[in-house]
C-alpha positions in Angstrom: 0.0 0.0 0.0 1.2 3.5 -0.8 0.8 6.2 1.9 1.8 9.7 3.0 2.5 10.2 6.7 2.4 13.9 7.7 4.3 14.6 11.0 3.0 17.4 13.1 5.2 19.8 15.1 5.0 17.9 18.3 6.7 14.9 16.5 9.9 17.1 16.3 9.6 19.8 19.0 7.3 19.7 22.0 5.7 23.0 23.2 7.7 23.7 26.3 11.1 22.6 24.9 13.8 25.0 23.9 14.3 23.1 20.7 17.9 22.0 21.2 19.3 19.5 18.7 19.3 16.8 21.4 15.6 17.5 22.3 14.5 17.4 18.6 16.5 14.3 17.8 15.0 12.5 20.8 11.5 13.4 19.7 12.1 12.3 16.1 13.5 9.0 17.4 10.4 8.5 19.5 8.2 9.2 16.5 10.1 6.8 14.3 9.5 4.1 16.9 5.7 4.6 16.3 5.8 4.5 12.5 8.6 2.0 11.6 6.1 -0.9 11.1 4.1 1.2 8.6 7.3 2.0 6.8 8.4 -1.6 6.8 5.1 -2.8 5.2 4.2 0.0 2.8 5.6 2.5 0.3 5.8 5.6 2.4 6.5 9.3 1.9 7.0 11.3 5.1 6.2 15.0 5.3 6.7 17.3 8.2 6.2 20.8 9.5 9.0 23.3 10.2 7.4 26.2 12.1 9.7 26.4 15.1 12.8 25.5 13.1 12.4 28.0 10.4 11.4 30.6 13.0 14.7 29.9 14.8 16.6 30.2 11.5 15.1 33.6 10.9 16.1 34.7 14.4 19.7 33.6 13.6 19.5 35.5 10.4 18.4 38.7 12.1 21.0 38.4 14.9 23.9 37.7 12.5 23.1 40.3 9.9 25.9 42.7 10.9 28.4 39.9 10.2 27.0 37.8 7.4 24.3 38.5 4.8 20.8 37.4 5.8 19.2 34.7 3.5 15.7 35.1 2.1 12.8 33.0 3.4 12.8 30.4 0.6 16.4 29.5 1.4 15.6 29.4 5.1 12.8 26.9 4.4 15.3 24.8 2.4 17.7 24.9 5.4 14.9 23.6 7.7 14.1 20.8 5.2 17.7 19.7 5.4 18.1 19.8 9.1 14.8 18.1 9.9 15.1 15.6 7.0 18.6 14.6 8.3 17.2 13.9 11.7 14.3 11.8 10.4 16.2 9.8 7.8 19.0 9.0 10.3 16.6 8.1 13.1 14.3 6.0 10.9 17.1 4.1 9.3 18.5 3.3 12.7 15.1 2.1 14.0 14.5 0.0 10.9 17.9 -1.7 11.2 17.3 -2.4 14.9 14.3 -4.4 13.8 16.1 -6.2 11.0 14.6 -4.1 8.2 16.9 -2.7 5.5 15.4 0.1 3.6 17.1 3.2 2.2 15.7 6.5 3.4 16.3 9.8 1.6 15.3 13.4 1.9 14.3 15.4 -1.1 14.7 19.2 -1.0 11.2 20.0 -2.3 9.9 23.0 -4.3 6.2 23.6 -4.5 4.7 25.8 -7.2 2.2 28.5 -6.1 0.3 31.0 -8.2 1.6 34.5 -7.8 -1.9 35.8 -8.4 -3.2 33.9 -5.4 -5.2 36.3 -3.2 -3.0 35.4 -0.2 -0.2 37.6 -1.7 -2.4 40.7 -1.4 -3.0 40.2 2.3 -0.1 38.5 4.1 -1.3 37.1 7.4 1.1 34.3 8.5 3.4 35.6 11.3 6.9 34.1 11.3 10.2 34.5 12.9 11.3 36.8 15.8 9.5 39.6 17.6 10.6 43.1 16.9 10.4 46.4 18.7 8.2 49.1 17.1 11.3 50.9 16.0 12.7 47.9 14.2 9.3 47.2 12.8 9.2 50.7 11.2 12.7 50.1 9.7 11.5 46.8 8.1 8.4 48.5 6.7 10.6 51.1 5.0 12.5 48.1 3.4 9.2 46.8 2.0 8.8 44.0 4.5 5.2 43.4 5.8 5.1 43.6 9.6 2.2 43.5 12.0 1.6 43.6 15.8 1.1 40.1 17.2 -1.3 39.7 20.1 0.4 42.4 22.3 3.7 40.5 22.3 5.5 42.8 19.8 5.8 43.0 16.0 6.5 40.2 13.7 7.0 39.7 10.0 4.0 38.4 8.1 4.1 36.6 4.8 1.5 35.2 2.4 0.4 31.5 2.7 -0.8 30.6 -0.8 -2.5 27.4 -1.9 0.0 24.8 -3.2 -0.5 23.7 -6.8 2.3 21.2 -7.6 5.4 19.7 -6.1 8.2 20.0 -8.7 9.9 16.8 -7.5 6.8 14.6 -7.3 7.8 12.4 -10.3 11.2 11.7 -8.6 9.4 10.8 -5.4 7.2 8.3 -7.2 10.2 6.7 -8.9 12.0 6.3 -5.6 9.0 4.7 -4.1 8.9 2.2 -6.9 12.5 1.3 -6.0 11.5 0.6 -2.4 13.0 3.8 -1.0 11.4 5.7 1.9 11.2 9.4 0.9 11.0 12.5 3.1 9.6 15.3 1.1 7.6 18.6 1.1 9.2 19.6 4.4 7.5 22.7 5.9 5.0 22.6 3.1 7.8 22.9 0.5 9.8 25.8 -0.8 7.3 28.2 -2.5 8.3 28.9 -6.1 6.8 30.5 -9.1 7.3 29.2 -12.6 6.3 31.9 -15.1 9.5 31.7 -17.1 11.8 29.7 -14.8 11.5 28.4 -11.2 12.1 31.2 -8.7 11.8 31.3 -4.9 9.0 33.3 -3.4 8.7 34.9 0.1 5.8 32.9 1.5 5.0 29.8 3.5 2.8 26.9 2.5 0.6 24.9 4.9 2.3 21.5 5.4 -1.0 19.5 5.5 -2.2 21.0 2.2 1.2 20.3 0.7 1.1 16.7 2.1 -2.2 16.2 0.3 -0.8 17.5 -2.9 2.0 14.9 -2.7 -0.4 12.1 -1.8 -2.5 12.9 -4.8 0.5 13.1 -7.1 1.9 9.7 -6.1 -1.6 8.1 -6.1 -1.4 7.2 -2.4 -4.0 5.0 -0.9 -3.9 6.6 2.6 -3.1 10.0 3.9 -2.2 9.8 7.6 -1.9 13.1 9.5 -0.3 12.9 12.9 -1.0 15.6 15.4 -1.2 16.1 19.2 -4.7 14.8 19.6 -5.9 11.2 19.2 -9.1 12.2 17.4 -10.8 15.1 15.7 -13.5 16.7 17.8 -16.5 18.9 17.5 -16.7 21.7 20.1 -13.0 21.1 20.9 -12.0 21.9 24.5 -15.6 22.6 25.5 -17.9 20.7 27.8 -19.8 19.6 24.7 -16.7 18.2 23.0 -17.6 15.2 20.8 -14.8 13.1 19.4 -15.3 11.7 15.9 -14.3 8.1 15.0 -15.5 8.1 11.4 -17.0 10.7 9.1 -17.4 11.1 5.4 -15.9 13.9 3.3 -19.4 15.5 3.0 -19.7 15.5 6.8 -16.2 16.9 7.2 -17.0 19.6 4.7 -20.2 20.5 6.6 -18.4 20.7 10.0 -15.6 22.8 8.4 -18.1 25.3 7.0 -19.7 25.5 10.4 -16.5 26.6 12.0 -15.7 23.6 14.1 -12.1 23.4 13.0 -9.7 26.3 13.6 -8.0 27.7 10.5 -4.5 27.5 12.1 -4.8 24.0 13.5 -7.4 21.3 12.6 -8.9 23.3 9.7 -6.1 22.6 7.1 -6.0 18.9 8.2 -9.7 18.5 7.5 -9.5 20.4 4.2 -6.5 18.2 3.2 -8.5 15.0 3.9 -11.4 16.3 1.8 -9.2 17.1 -1.1 -7.4 13.8 -0.9 -10.6 11.7 -1.0 -12.0 13.7 -3.8 -8.8 13.3 -5.7 -9.1 9.5 -5.6 -7.7 8.6 -2.2 -9.1 5.7 -0.2 -9.0 7.0 3.3 -7.5 9.8 5.5 -6.7 9.2 9.1 -6.0 11.9 11.7 -4.5 10.8 15.0 -1.5 11.1 17.4 1.9 9.3 16.7 1.4 7.0 19.6 -2.0 5.8 18.3 -1.2 5.5 14.6 -0.7 1.7 14.6 -4.0 1.1 16.5 -5.8 3.5 14.1 -4.6 1.5 11.1 -6.2 -1.5 12.7 -9.5 0.4 13.1 -9.0 1.0 16.8 -8.8 4.8 17.4 -8.1 7.9 15.4 -10.5 9.7 13.1 -11.2 7.9 9.8 -12.4 10.1 7.0 -13.8 8.2 4.0 -15.6 9.0 0.7 -19.3 9.5 1.3 -20.3 6.6 -1.0 -18.1 4.2 1.0 -19.4 1.9 3.8 -15.9 0.9 4.9 
């Protein structure tokens, strides 16, 4: 079976951690212990987020600018793909070998095409990177960089978050899967690029769940598995009326999404990705936590999202 496993942020860095290399590597190793059996038995692409990591890279860029030139956002995303991909491919290979499984694991630096006419470019809303003082924020605005006040904590740079259209390296990923190689791709949603005349990096960020769906559709995956910090999707999340969902159809998911049950910055993109995947020909999407993913694949736990005409 062919599947995409999308790792959430907590699979790499947990909320109250500093994000040291040792902490992140330990988290990745733990995650790989949860997914190695899936990797052993299936053709797998692993995708991942990069929010904390690319934020830290941008802080390093800002702090070191008097000494070395700062790199643009697309290159910072590429850096984060390399560092996270390295941790995943090393950890997963080690775990597989411990269990007597010999599979090659490779990271693909991934470019994702976006439309420069996407409405997101007119209203940048995604805060990234360090907090600035008002004075520094004014300087950045004069340089043509979009900055906005963030919840009373200071000023941050904001960038567009356009819809992903195509991953440039998708055919390469499919070929590697055919060879039995585990692929890590579309890290952090991919490096946003435009392709009017030639590929060119764009100052933006792409939602990693939407990019994961794009990959899943391109490689004709059977399953899209989205790992996050909750075991099941819920209606009225964190309220007394919370209702966990074991199974729902794409039509039900679309209805609940329209009703505002799923926050735009957290569960919303995951649900939208599941809907798109099923309508693009996928068999099933599963949303659950890393520790429950093996049970979920056996039908015991997680939230299973299926095409409305399916009874499975």
